[in-house]
C-alpha positions as a LaTeX table, in Angstrom:
\begin{tabular}{lrrr}
\hline
Residue & $x$ (\AA) & $y$ (\AA) & $z$ (\AA) \\
\hline
Unk1 & $-27.73$ & $-6.89$ & $-23.75$ \\
Unk2 & $-26.75$ & $-8.93$ & $-26.83$ \\
Unk3 & $-23.87$ & $-11.38$ & $-27.06$ \\
Unk4 & $-21.64$ & $-8.83$ & $-28.81$ \\
Unk5 & $-21.30$ & $-6.84$ & $-25.59$ \\
Unk6 & $-19.90$ & $-9.73$ & $-23.56$ \\
Unk7 & $-16.37$ & $-11.04$ & $-23.34$ \\
Unk8 & $-14.64$ & $-14.03$ & $-21.85$ \\
Unk9 & $-16.06$ & $-14.83$ & $-18.44$ \\
Unk10 & $-14.14$ & $-13.35$ & $-15.54$ \\
Unk11 & $-12.15$ & $-15.67$ & $-13.31$ \\
Unk12 & $-11.41$ & $-13.36$ & $-10.43$ \\
Unk13 & $-11.01$ & $-16.18$ & $-7.96$ \\
Unk14 & $-8.13$ & $-17.62$ & $-9.99$ \\
Unk15 & $-6.63$ & $-14.17$ & $-10.51$ \\
Unk16 & $-6.62$ & $-13.07$ & $-6.90$ \\
Unk17 & $-3.18$ & $-11.79$ & $-5.93$ \\
Unk18 & $-0.66$ & $-14.35$ & $-4.79$ \\
Unk19 & 3.06 & $-13.80$ & $-4.46$ \\
Unk20 & 5.46 & $-16.31$ & $-5.91$ \\
Unk21 & 8.49 & $-17.27$ & $-3.85$ \\
Unk22 & 11.05 & $-14.50$ & $-3.93$ \\
Unk23 & 13.84 & $-16.49$ & $-5.60$ \\
Unk24 & 16.87 & $-18.15$ & $-4.03$ \\
Unk25 & 16.80 & $-17.71$ & $-0.28$ \\
Unk26 & 19.62 & $-15.72$ & 1.26 \\
Unk27 & 21.03 & $-16.50$ & 4.70 \\
Unk28 & 18.64 & $-15.35$ & 7.39 \\
Unk29 & 15.85 & $-14.70$ & 4.90 \\
Unk30 & 12.42 & $-16.32$ & 5.45 \\
Unk31 & 11.52 & $-19.28$ & 3.27 \\
Unk32 & 9.66 & $-18.47$ & 0.07 \\
Unk33 & 6.17 & $-19.50$ & 1.15 \\
Unk34 & 6.48 & $-17.83$ & 4.52 \\
Unk35 & 7.77 & $-14.65$ & 2.89 \\
Unk36 & 4.90 & $-14.64$ & 0.39 \\
Unk37 & 2.34 & $-15.12$ & 3.14 \\
Unk38 & 3.86 & $-12.30$ & 5.16 \\
Unk39 & 3.76 & $-9.98$ & 2.16 \\
Unk40 & 0.10 & $-10.82$ & 1.64 \\
Unk41 & $-0.68$ & $-10.06$ & 5.29 \\
Unk42 & 1.04 & $-6.71$ & 4.98 \\
Unk43 & $-0.66$ & $-5.82$ & 1.70 \\
Unk44 & $-4.10$ & $-6.81$ & 3.01 \\
Unk45 & $-3.63$ & $-4.79$ & 6.21 \\
Unk46 & $-2.30$ & $-1.77$ & 4.34 \\
Unk47 & $-5.09$ & $-1.95$ & 1.76 \\
Unk48 & $-7.75$ & $-1.88$ & 4.48 \\
Unk49 & $-6.12$ & 0.95 & 6.42 \\
Unk50 & $-5.43$ & 3.11 & 3.36 \\
Unk51 & $-9.02$ & 2.58 & 2.23 \\
Unk52 & $-10.40$ & 3.54 & 5.65 \\
Unk53 & $-8.04$ & 6.38 & 6.56 \\
Unk54 & $-6.34$ & 7.50 & 3.39 \\
Unk55 & $-2.61$ & 7.64 & 2.75 \\
Unk56 & $-1.84$ & 10.27 & 5.38 \\
Unk57 & $-4.07$ & 8.71 & 8.02 \\
Unk58 & $-2.39$ & 5.31 & 8.09 \\
Unk59 & 1.16 & 4.92 & 9.39 \\
Unk60 & 3.62 & 2.08 & 8.95 \\
Unk61 & 3.16 & 1.37 & 12.65 \\
Unk62 & $-0.61$ & 1.08 & 12.08 \\
Unk63 & $-0.05$ & $-1.36$ & 9.24 \\
Unk64 & 2.29 & $-3.47$ & 11.34 \\
Unk65 & $-0.22$ & $-3.61$ & 14.18 \\
Unk66 & $-3.07$ & $-4.55$ & 11.83 \\
Unk67 & $-0.95$ & $-7.30$ & 10.27 \\
Unk68 & 0.26 & $-8.56$ & 13.65 \\
Unk69 & 3.92 & $-7.98$ & 12.74 \\
Unk70 & 6.89 & $-5.98$ & 13.93 \\
Unk71 & 7.37 & $-2.57$ & 12.34 \\
Unk72 & 10.69 & $-3.57$ & 10.78 \\
Unk73 & 8.92 & $-6.32$ & 8.81 \\
Unk74 & 7.13 & $-3.71$ & 6.72 \\
Unk75 & 10.35 & $-2.04$ & 5.65 \\
Unk76 & 12.04 & $-5.38$ & 5.07 \\
Unk77 & 9.40 & $-6.48$ & 2.57 \\
Unk78 & 8.36 & $-3.18$ & 0.98 \\
Unk79 & 10.71 & $-0.37$ & 1.95 \\
Unk80 & 9.28 & 3.07 & 2.82 \\
Unk81 & 5.60 & 3.91 & 3.10 \\
Unk82 & 5.43 & 5.30 & $-0.45$ \\
Unk83 & 6.65 & 1.99 & $-1.86$ \\
Unk84 & 4.18 & 0.03 & 0.23 \\
Unk85 & 1.33 & 2.21 & $-0.98$ \\
Unk86 & 2.39 & 1.75 & $-4.59$ \\
Unk87 & 2.55 & $-2.03$ & $-4.07$ \\
Unk88 & $-0.99$ & $-2.03$ & $-2.65$ \\
Unk89 & $-2.33$ & $-0.26$ & $-5.73$ \\
Unk90 & $-0.22$ & $-2.28$ & $-8.16$ \\
Unk91 & $-1.29$ & $-5.68$ & $-6.84$ \\
Unk92 & $-4.86$ & $-5.44$ & $-8.10$ \\
Unk93 & $-4.11$ & $-2.97$ & $-10.90$ \\
Unk94 & $-2.20$ & $-5.78$ & $-12.59$ \\
Unk95 & $-5.32$ & $-7.93$ & $-12.50$ \\
Unk96 & $-7.56$ & $-5.13$ & $-13.78$ \\
Unk97 & $-5.14$ & $-4.41$ & $-16.60$ \\
Unk98 & $-5.02$ & $-8.06$ & $-17.62$ \\
Unk99 & $-8.81$ & $-8.41$ & $-17.66$ \\
Unk100 & $-9.35$ & $-5.16$ & $-19.54$ \\
Unk101 & $-6.69$ & $-5.88$ & $-22.13$ \\
Unk102 & $-8.05$ & $-9.38$ & $-22.69$ \\
Unk103 & $-11.54$ & $-7.93$ & $-23.15$ \\
Unk104 & $-10.24$ & $-5.31$ & $-25.58$ \\
Unk105 & $-8.34$ & $-7.86$ & $-27.64$ \\
Unk106 & $-11.47$ & $-10.02$ & $-27.75$ \\
Unk107 & $-13.52$ & $-7.04$ & $-28.94$ \\
Unk108 & $-10.95$ & $-6.19$ & $-31.61$ \\
Unk109 & $-10.96$ & $-9.75$ & $-32.88$ \\
Unk110 & $-14.75$ & $-9.79$ & $-33.15$ \\
Unk111 & $-14.91$ & $-6.38$ & $-34.83$ \\
Unk112 & $-12.26$ & $-7.18$ & $-37.42$ \\
Unk113 & $-11.68$ & $-4.16$ & $-39.64$ \\
Unk114 & $-14.75$ & $-2.39$ & $-38.27$ \\
Unk115 & $-14.77$ & 0.04 & $-35.36$ \\
Unk116 & $-15.73$ & $-1.56$ & $-32.06$ \\
Unk117 & $-19.24$ & $-0.69$ & $-30.88$ \\
Unk118 & $-19.18$ & 1.95 & $-28.15$ \\
Unk119 & $-21.34$ & $-0.18$ & $-25.87$ \\
Unk120 & $-18.82$ & $-3.01$ & $-26.14$ \\
Unk121 & $-15.96$ & $-0.69$ & $-25.13$ \\
Unk122 & $-17.85$ & 0.71 & $-22.14$ \\
Unk123 & $-18.87$ & $-2.77$ & $-21.03$ \\
Unk124 & $-15.35$ & $-4.17$ & $-21.41$ \\
Unk125 & $-13.67$ & $-1.44$ & $-19.39$ \\
Unk126 & $-16.16$ & $-1.17$ & $-16.54$ \\
Unk127 & $-17.23$ & $-4.77$ & $-15.98$ \\
Unk128 & $-14.01$ & $-6.16$ & $-14.44$ \\
Unk129 & $-13.88$ & $-3.51$ & $-11.73$ \\
Unk130 & $-17.55$ & $-3.62$ & $-10.76$ \\
Unk131 & $-17.65$ & $-7.40$ & $-10.72$ \\
Unk132 & $-14.48$ & $-7.61$ & $-8.66$ \\
Unk133 & $-15.77$ & $-5.11$ & $-6.10$ \\
Unk134 & $-19.17$ & $-6.79$ & $-5.76$ \\
Unk135 & $-18.36$ & $-10.51$ & $-5.83$ \\
Unk136 & $-17.94$ & $-10.82$ & $-2.06$ \\
Unk137 & $-14.22$ & $-10.47$ & $-1.38$ \\
Unk138 & $-13.68$ & $-7.73$ & 1.24 \\
Unk139 & $-10.24$ & $-7.10$ & $-0.21$ \\
Unk140 & $-11.69$ & $-5.98$ & $-3.52$ \\
Unk141 & $-14.24$ & $-3.80$ & $-1.71$ \\
Unk142 & $-11.40$ & $-2.18$ & 0.23 \\
Unk143 & $-9.56$ & $-1.63$ & $-3.03$ \\
Unk144 & $-12.62$ & $-0.02$ & $-4.61$ \\
Unk145 & $-12.88$ & 2.36 & $-1.65$ \\
Unk146 & $-9.17$ & 3.12 & $-1.91$ \\
Unk147 & $-9.45$ & 3.90 & $-5.61$ \\
Unk148 & $-12.35$ & 6.21 & $-4.86$ \\
Unk149 & $-10.10$ & 8.12 & $-2.47$ \\
Unk150 & $-7.23$ & 8.20 & $-4.95$ \\
Unk151 & $-9.38$ & 9.60 & $-7.74$ \\
Unk152 & $-9.80$ & 12.82 & $-5.73$ \\
Unk153 & $-6.25$ & 13.39 & $-4.51$ \\
Unk154 & $-3.00$ & 14.72 & $-6.04$ \\
Unk155 & $-1.17$ & 11.57 & $-4.95$ \\
Unk156 & $-3.88$ & 9.48 & $-6.59$ \\
Unk157 & $-3.38$ & 11.17 & $-9.95$ \\
Unk158 & 0.24 & 10.07 & $-10.06$ \\
Unk159 & $-0.47$ & 6.53 & $-8.82$ \\
Unk160 & $-3.41$ & 6.01 & $-11.18$ \\
Unk161 & $-1.39$ & 7.32 & $-14.11$ \\
Unk162 & 1.42 & 4.91 & $-13.36$ \\
Unk163 & $-0.76$ & 1.81 & $-13.22$ \\
Unk164 & $-3.81$ & 2.57 & $-15.36$ \\
Unk165 & $-3.07$ & 5.16 & $-18.04$ \\
Unk166 & $-1.59$ & 2.86 & $-20.68$ \\
Unk167 & $-4.72$ & 0.71 & $-20.85$ \\
Unk168 & $-7.00$ & 3.74 & $-20.51$ \\
Unk169 & $-5.33$ & 5.34 & $-23.53$ \\
Unk170 & $-5.91$ & 2.17 & $-25.56$ \\
Unk171 & $-9.63$ & 2.32 & $-24.78$ \\
Unk172 & $-9.81$ & 6.05 & $-25.48$ \\
Unk173 & $-8.14$ & 5.49 & $-28.85$ \\
Unk174 & $-10.77$ & 2.90 & $-29.74$ \\
Unk175 & $-13.55$ & 5.23 & $-28.57$ \\
Unk176 & $-12.19$ & 7.98 & $-30.83$ \\
Unk177 & $-12.19$ & 5.51 & $-33.72$ \\
Unk178 & $-15.79$ & 4.54 & $-32.93$ \\
Unk179 & $-16.93$ & 8.16 & $-32.60$ \\
Unk180 & $-15.89$ & 9.93 & $-35.81$ \\
Unk181 & $-16.39$ & 13.65 & $-35.51$ \\
Unk182 & $-16.29$ & 13.73 & $-31.71$ \\
Unk183 & $-13.83$ & 16.13 & $-30.11$ \\
Unk184 & $-10.94$ & 14.13 & $-28.63$ \\
Unk185 & $-10.96$ & 16.12 & $-25.38$ \\
Unk186 & $-14.72$ & 15.53 & $-25.03$ \\
Unk187 & $-14.06$ & 11.80 & $-25.31$ \\
Unk188 & $-11.41$ & 11.97 & $-22.58$ \\
Unk189 & $-13.77$ & 13.91 & $-20.31$ \\
Unk190 & $-16.55$ & 11.44 & $-21.01$ \\
Unk191 & $-14.19$ & 8.59 & $-20.17$ \\
Unk192 & $-13.24$ & 10.29 & $-16.89$ \\
Unk193 & $-16.92$ & 10.71 & $-16.03$ \\
Unk194 & $-17.49$ & 7.02 & $-16.73$ \\
Unk195 & $-14.65$ & 6.04 & $-14.40$ \\
Unk196 & $-16.02$ & 8.32 & $-11.66$ \\
Unk197 & $-19.45$ & 6.69 & $-12.00$ \\
Unk198 & $-17.86$ & 3.25 & $-11.83$ \\
Unk199 & $-16.08$ & 4.14 & $-8.60$ \\
Unk200 & $-19.29$ & 5.63 & $-7.22$ \\
Unk201 & $-21.17$ & 2.38 & $-7.76$ \\
Unk202 & $-18.45$ & 0.43 & $-5.97$ \\
Unk203 & $-18.03$ & 2.82 & $-3.05$ \\
Unk204 & $-21.36$ & 1.78 & $-1.45$ \\
Unk205 & $-21.92$ & 5.13 & 0.27 \\
Unk206 & $-25.69$ & 4.59 & 0.58 \\
Unk207 & $-26.48$ & 7.89 & $-1.16$ \\
Unk208 & $-28.43$ & 6.34 & $-4.06$ \\
Unk209 & $-30.66$ & 4.60 & $-1.52$ \\
Unk210 & $-31.26$ & 7.85 & 0.34 \\
Unk211 & $-32.10$ & 9.73 & $-2.85$ \\
Unk212 & $-34.40$ & 7.01 & $-4.18$ \\
Unk213 & $-35.98$ & 6.05 & $-0.87$ \\
Unk214 & $-34.98$ & 2.42 & $-1.33$ \\
Unk215 & $-34.52$ & 0.45 & 1.87 \\
Unk216 & $-31.83$ & $-1.83$ & 0.48 \\
Unk217 & $-28.91$ & $-1.30$ & $-1.88$ \\
Unk218 & $-29.53$ & $-2.03$ & $-5.53$ \\
Unk219 & $-28.02$ & $-5.12$ & $-7.10$ \\
Unk220 & $-24.62$ & $-4.01$ & $-8.47$ \\
Unk221 & $-25.39$ & $-5.86$ & $-11.70$ \\
Unk222 & $-28.40$ & $-3.59$ & $-12.27$ \\
Unk223 & $-26.32$ & $-0.52$ & $-11.51$ \\
Unk224 & $-23.68$ & $-1.79$ & $-13.91$ \\
Unk225 & $-26.18$ & $-2.20$ & $-16.74$ \\
Unk226 & $-27.52$ & 1.31 & $-16.07$ \\
Unk227 & $-24.00$ & 2.72 & $-16.23$ \\
Unk228 & $-23.33$ & 0.97 & $-19.54$ \\
Unk229 & $-26.53$ & 2.29 & $-21.12$ \\
Unk230 & $-26.08$ & 5.81 & $-19.77$ \\
Unk231 & $-22.47$ & 6.27 & $-20.78$ \\
Unk232 & $-22.92$ & 4.57 & $-24.13$ \\
Unk233 & $-25.62$ & 7.13 & $-24.93$ \\
Unk234 & $-23.40$ & 9.92 & $-23.62$ \\
Unk235 & $-20.47$ & 8.93 & $-25.81$ \\
Unk236 & $-22.69$ & 8.59 & $-28.86$ \\
Unk237 & $-24.07$ & 12.09 & $-28.21$ \\
Unk238 & $-20.54$ & 13.50 & $-28.42$ \\
Unk239 & $-20.36$ & 12.43 & $-32.06$ \\
Unk240 & $-23.69$ & 14.06 & $-33.01$ \\
Unk241 & $-23.38$ & 17.51 & $-31.37$ \\
Unk242 & $-20.48$ & 18.97 & $-33.31$ \\
\hline
\end{tabular}
């Protein structure tokens, strides 16, 4: 892949979620650092349980037990279960959004008045998620599994829309600009297929290994490059079959 398809190097380690102190401390309220650490424990526990069991399969009591806290601590920091779930998704969605928007702005700057190459757009949108899920942090792997669950559930549609649709629409608009003549709905469906493939790579179900007869999982970087080539070709085909 040439230099035009790359963007600023990812710094996931520096972008990993951390909570700032919650502002002036009220009487009886934990100190800022302690409160932030407790929130992280809750979010990490909830993320793992929601990824493993789904939204309905993980209770607030389960989260409290996994985090080693009292049940009332969950409500104190996050409110009801729906709010906790939203916070779990939002924590890393903020990082994904930042990385994707930075990559898009970089691509726009390089393209100038020209349309951005389709390969660049595919690369910029997919790379942050695949790299985050494969760089060794179990939290990101849990998040990838959770997003895979969400993508196939009614609740997930609402949550994903809330945290991801604005940036997705920006990318889809650039794809439409780069694919003159393509049907706009075809582009949206192609984008959805790309996202599903991205989640499939990160879910690590073992199915590709079973189908190919490989004994070990493929390097995610290789899978990523395959996805970029495949979906770039697919998008380009949409503009030539009208």
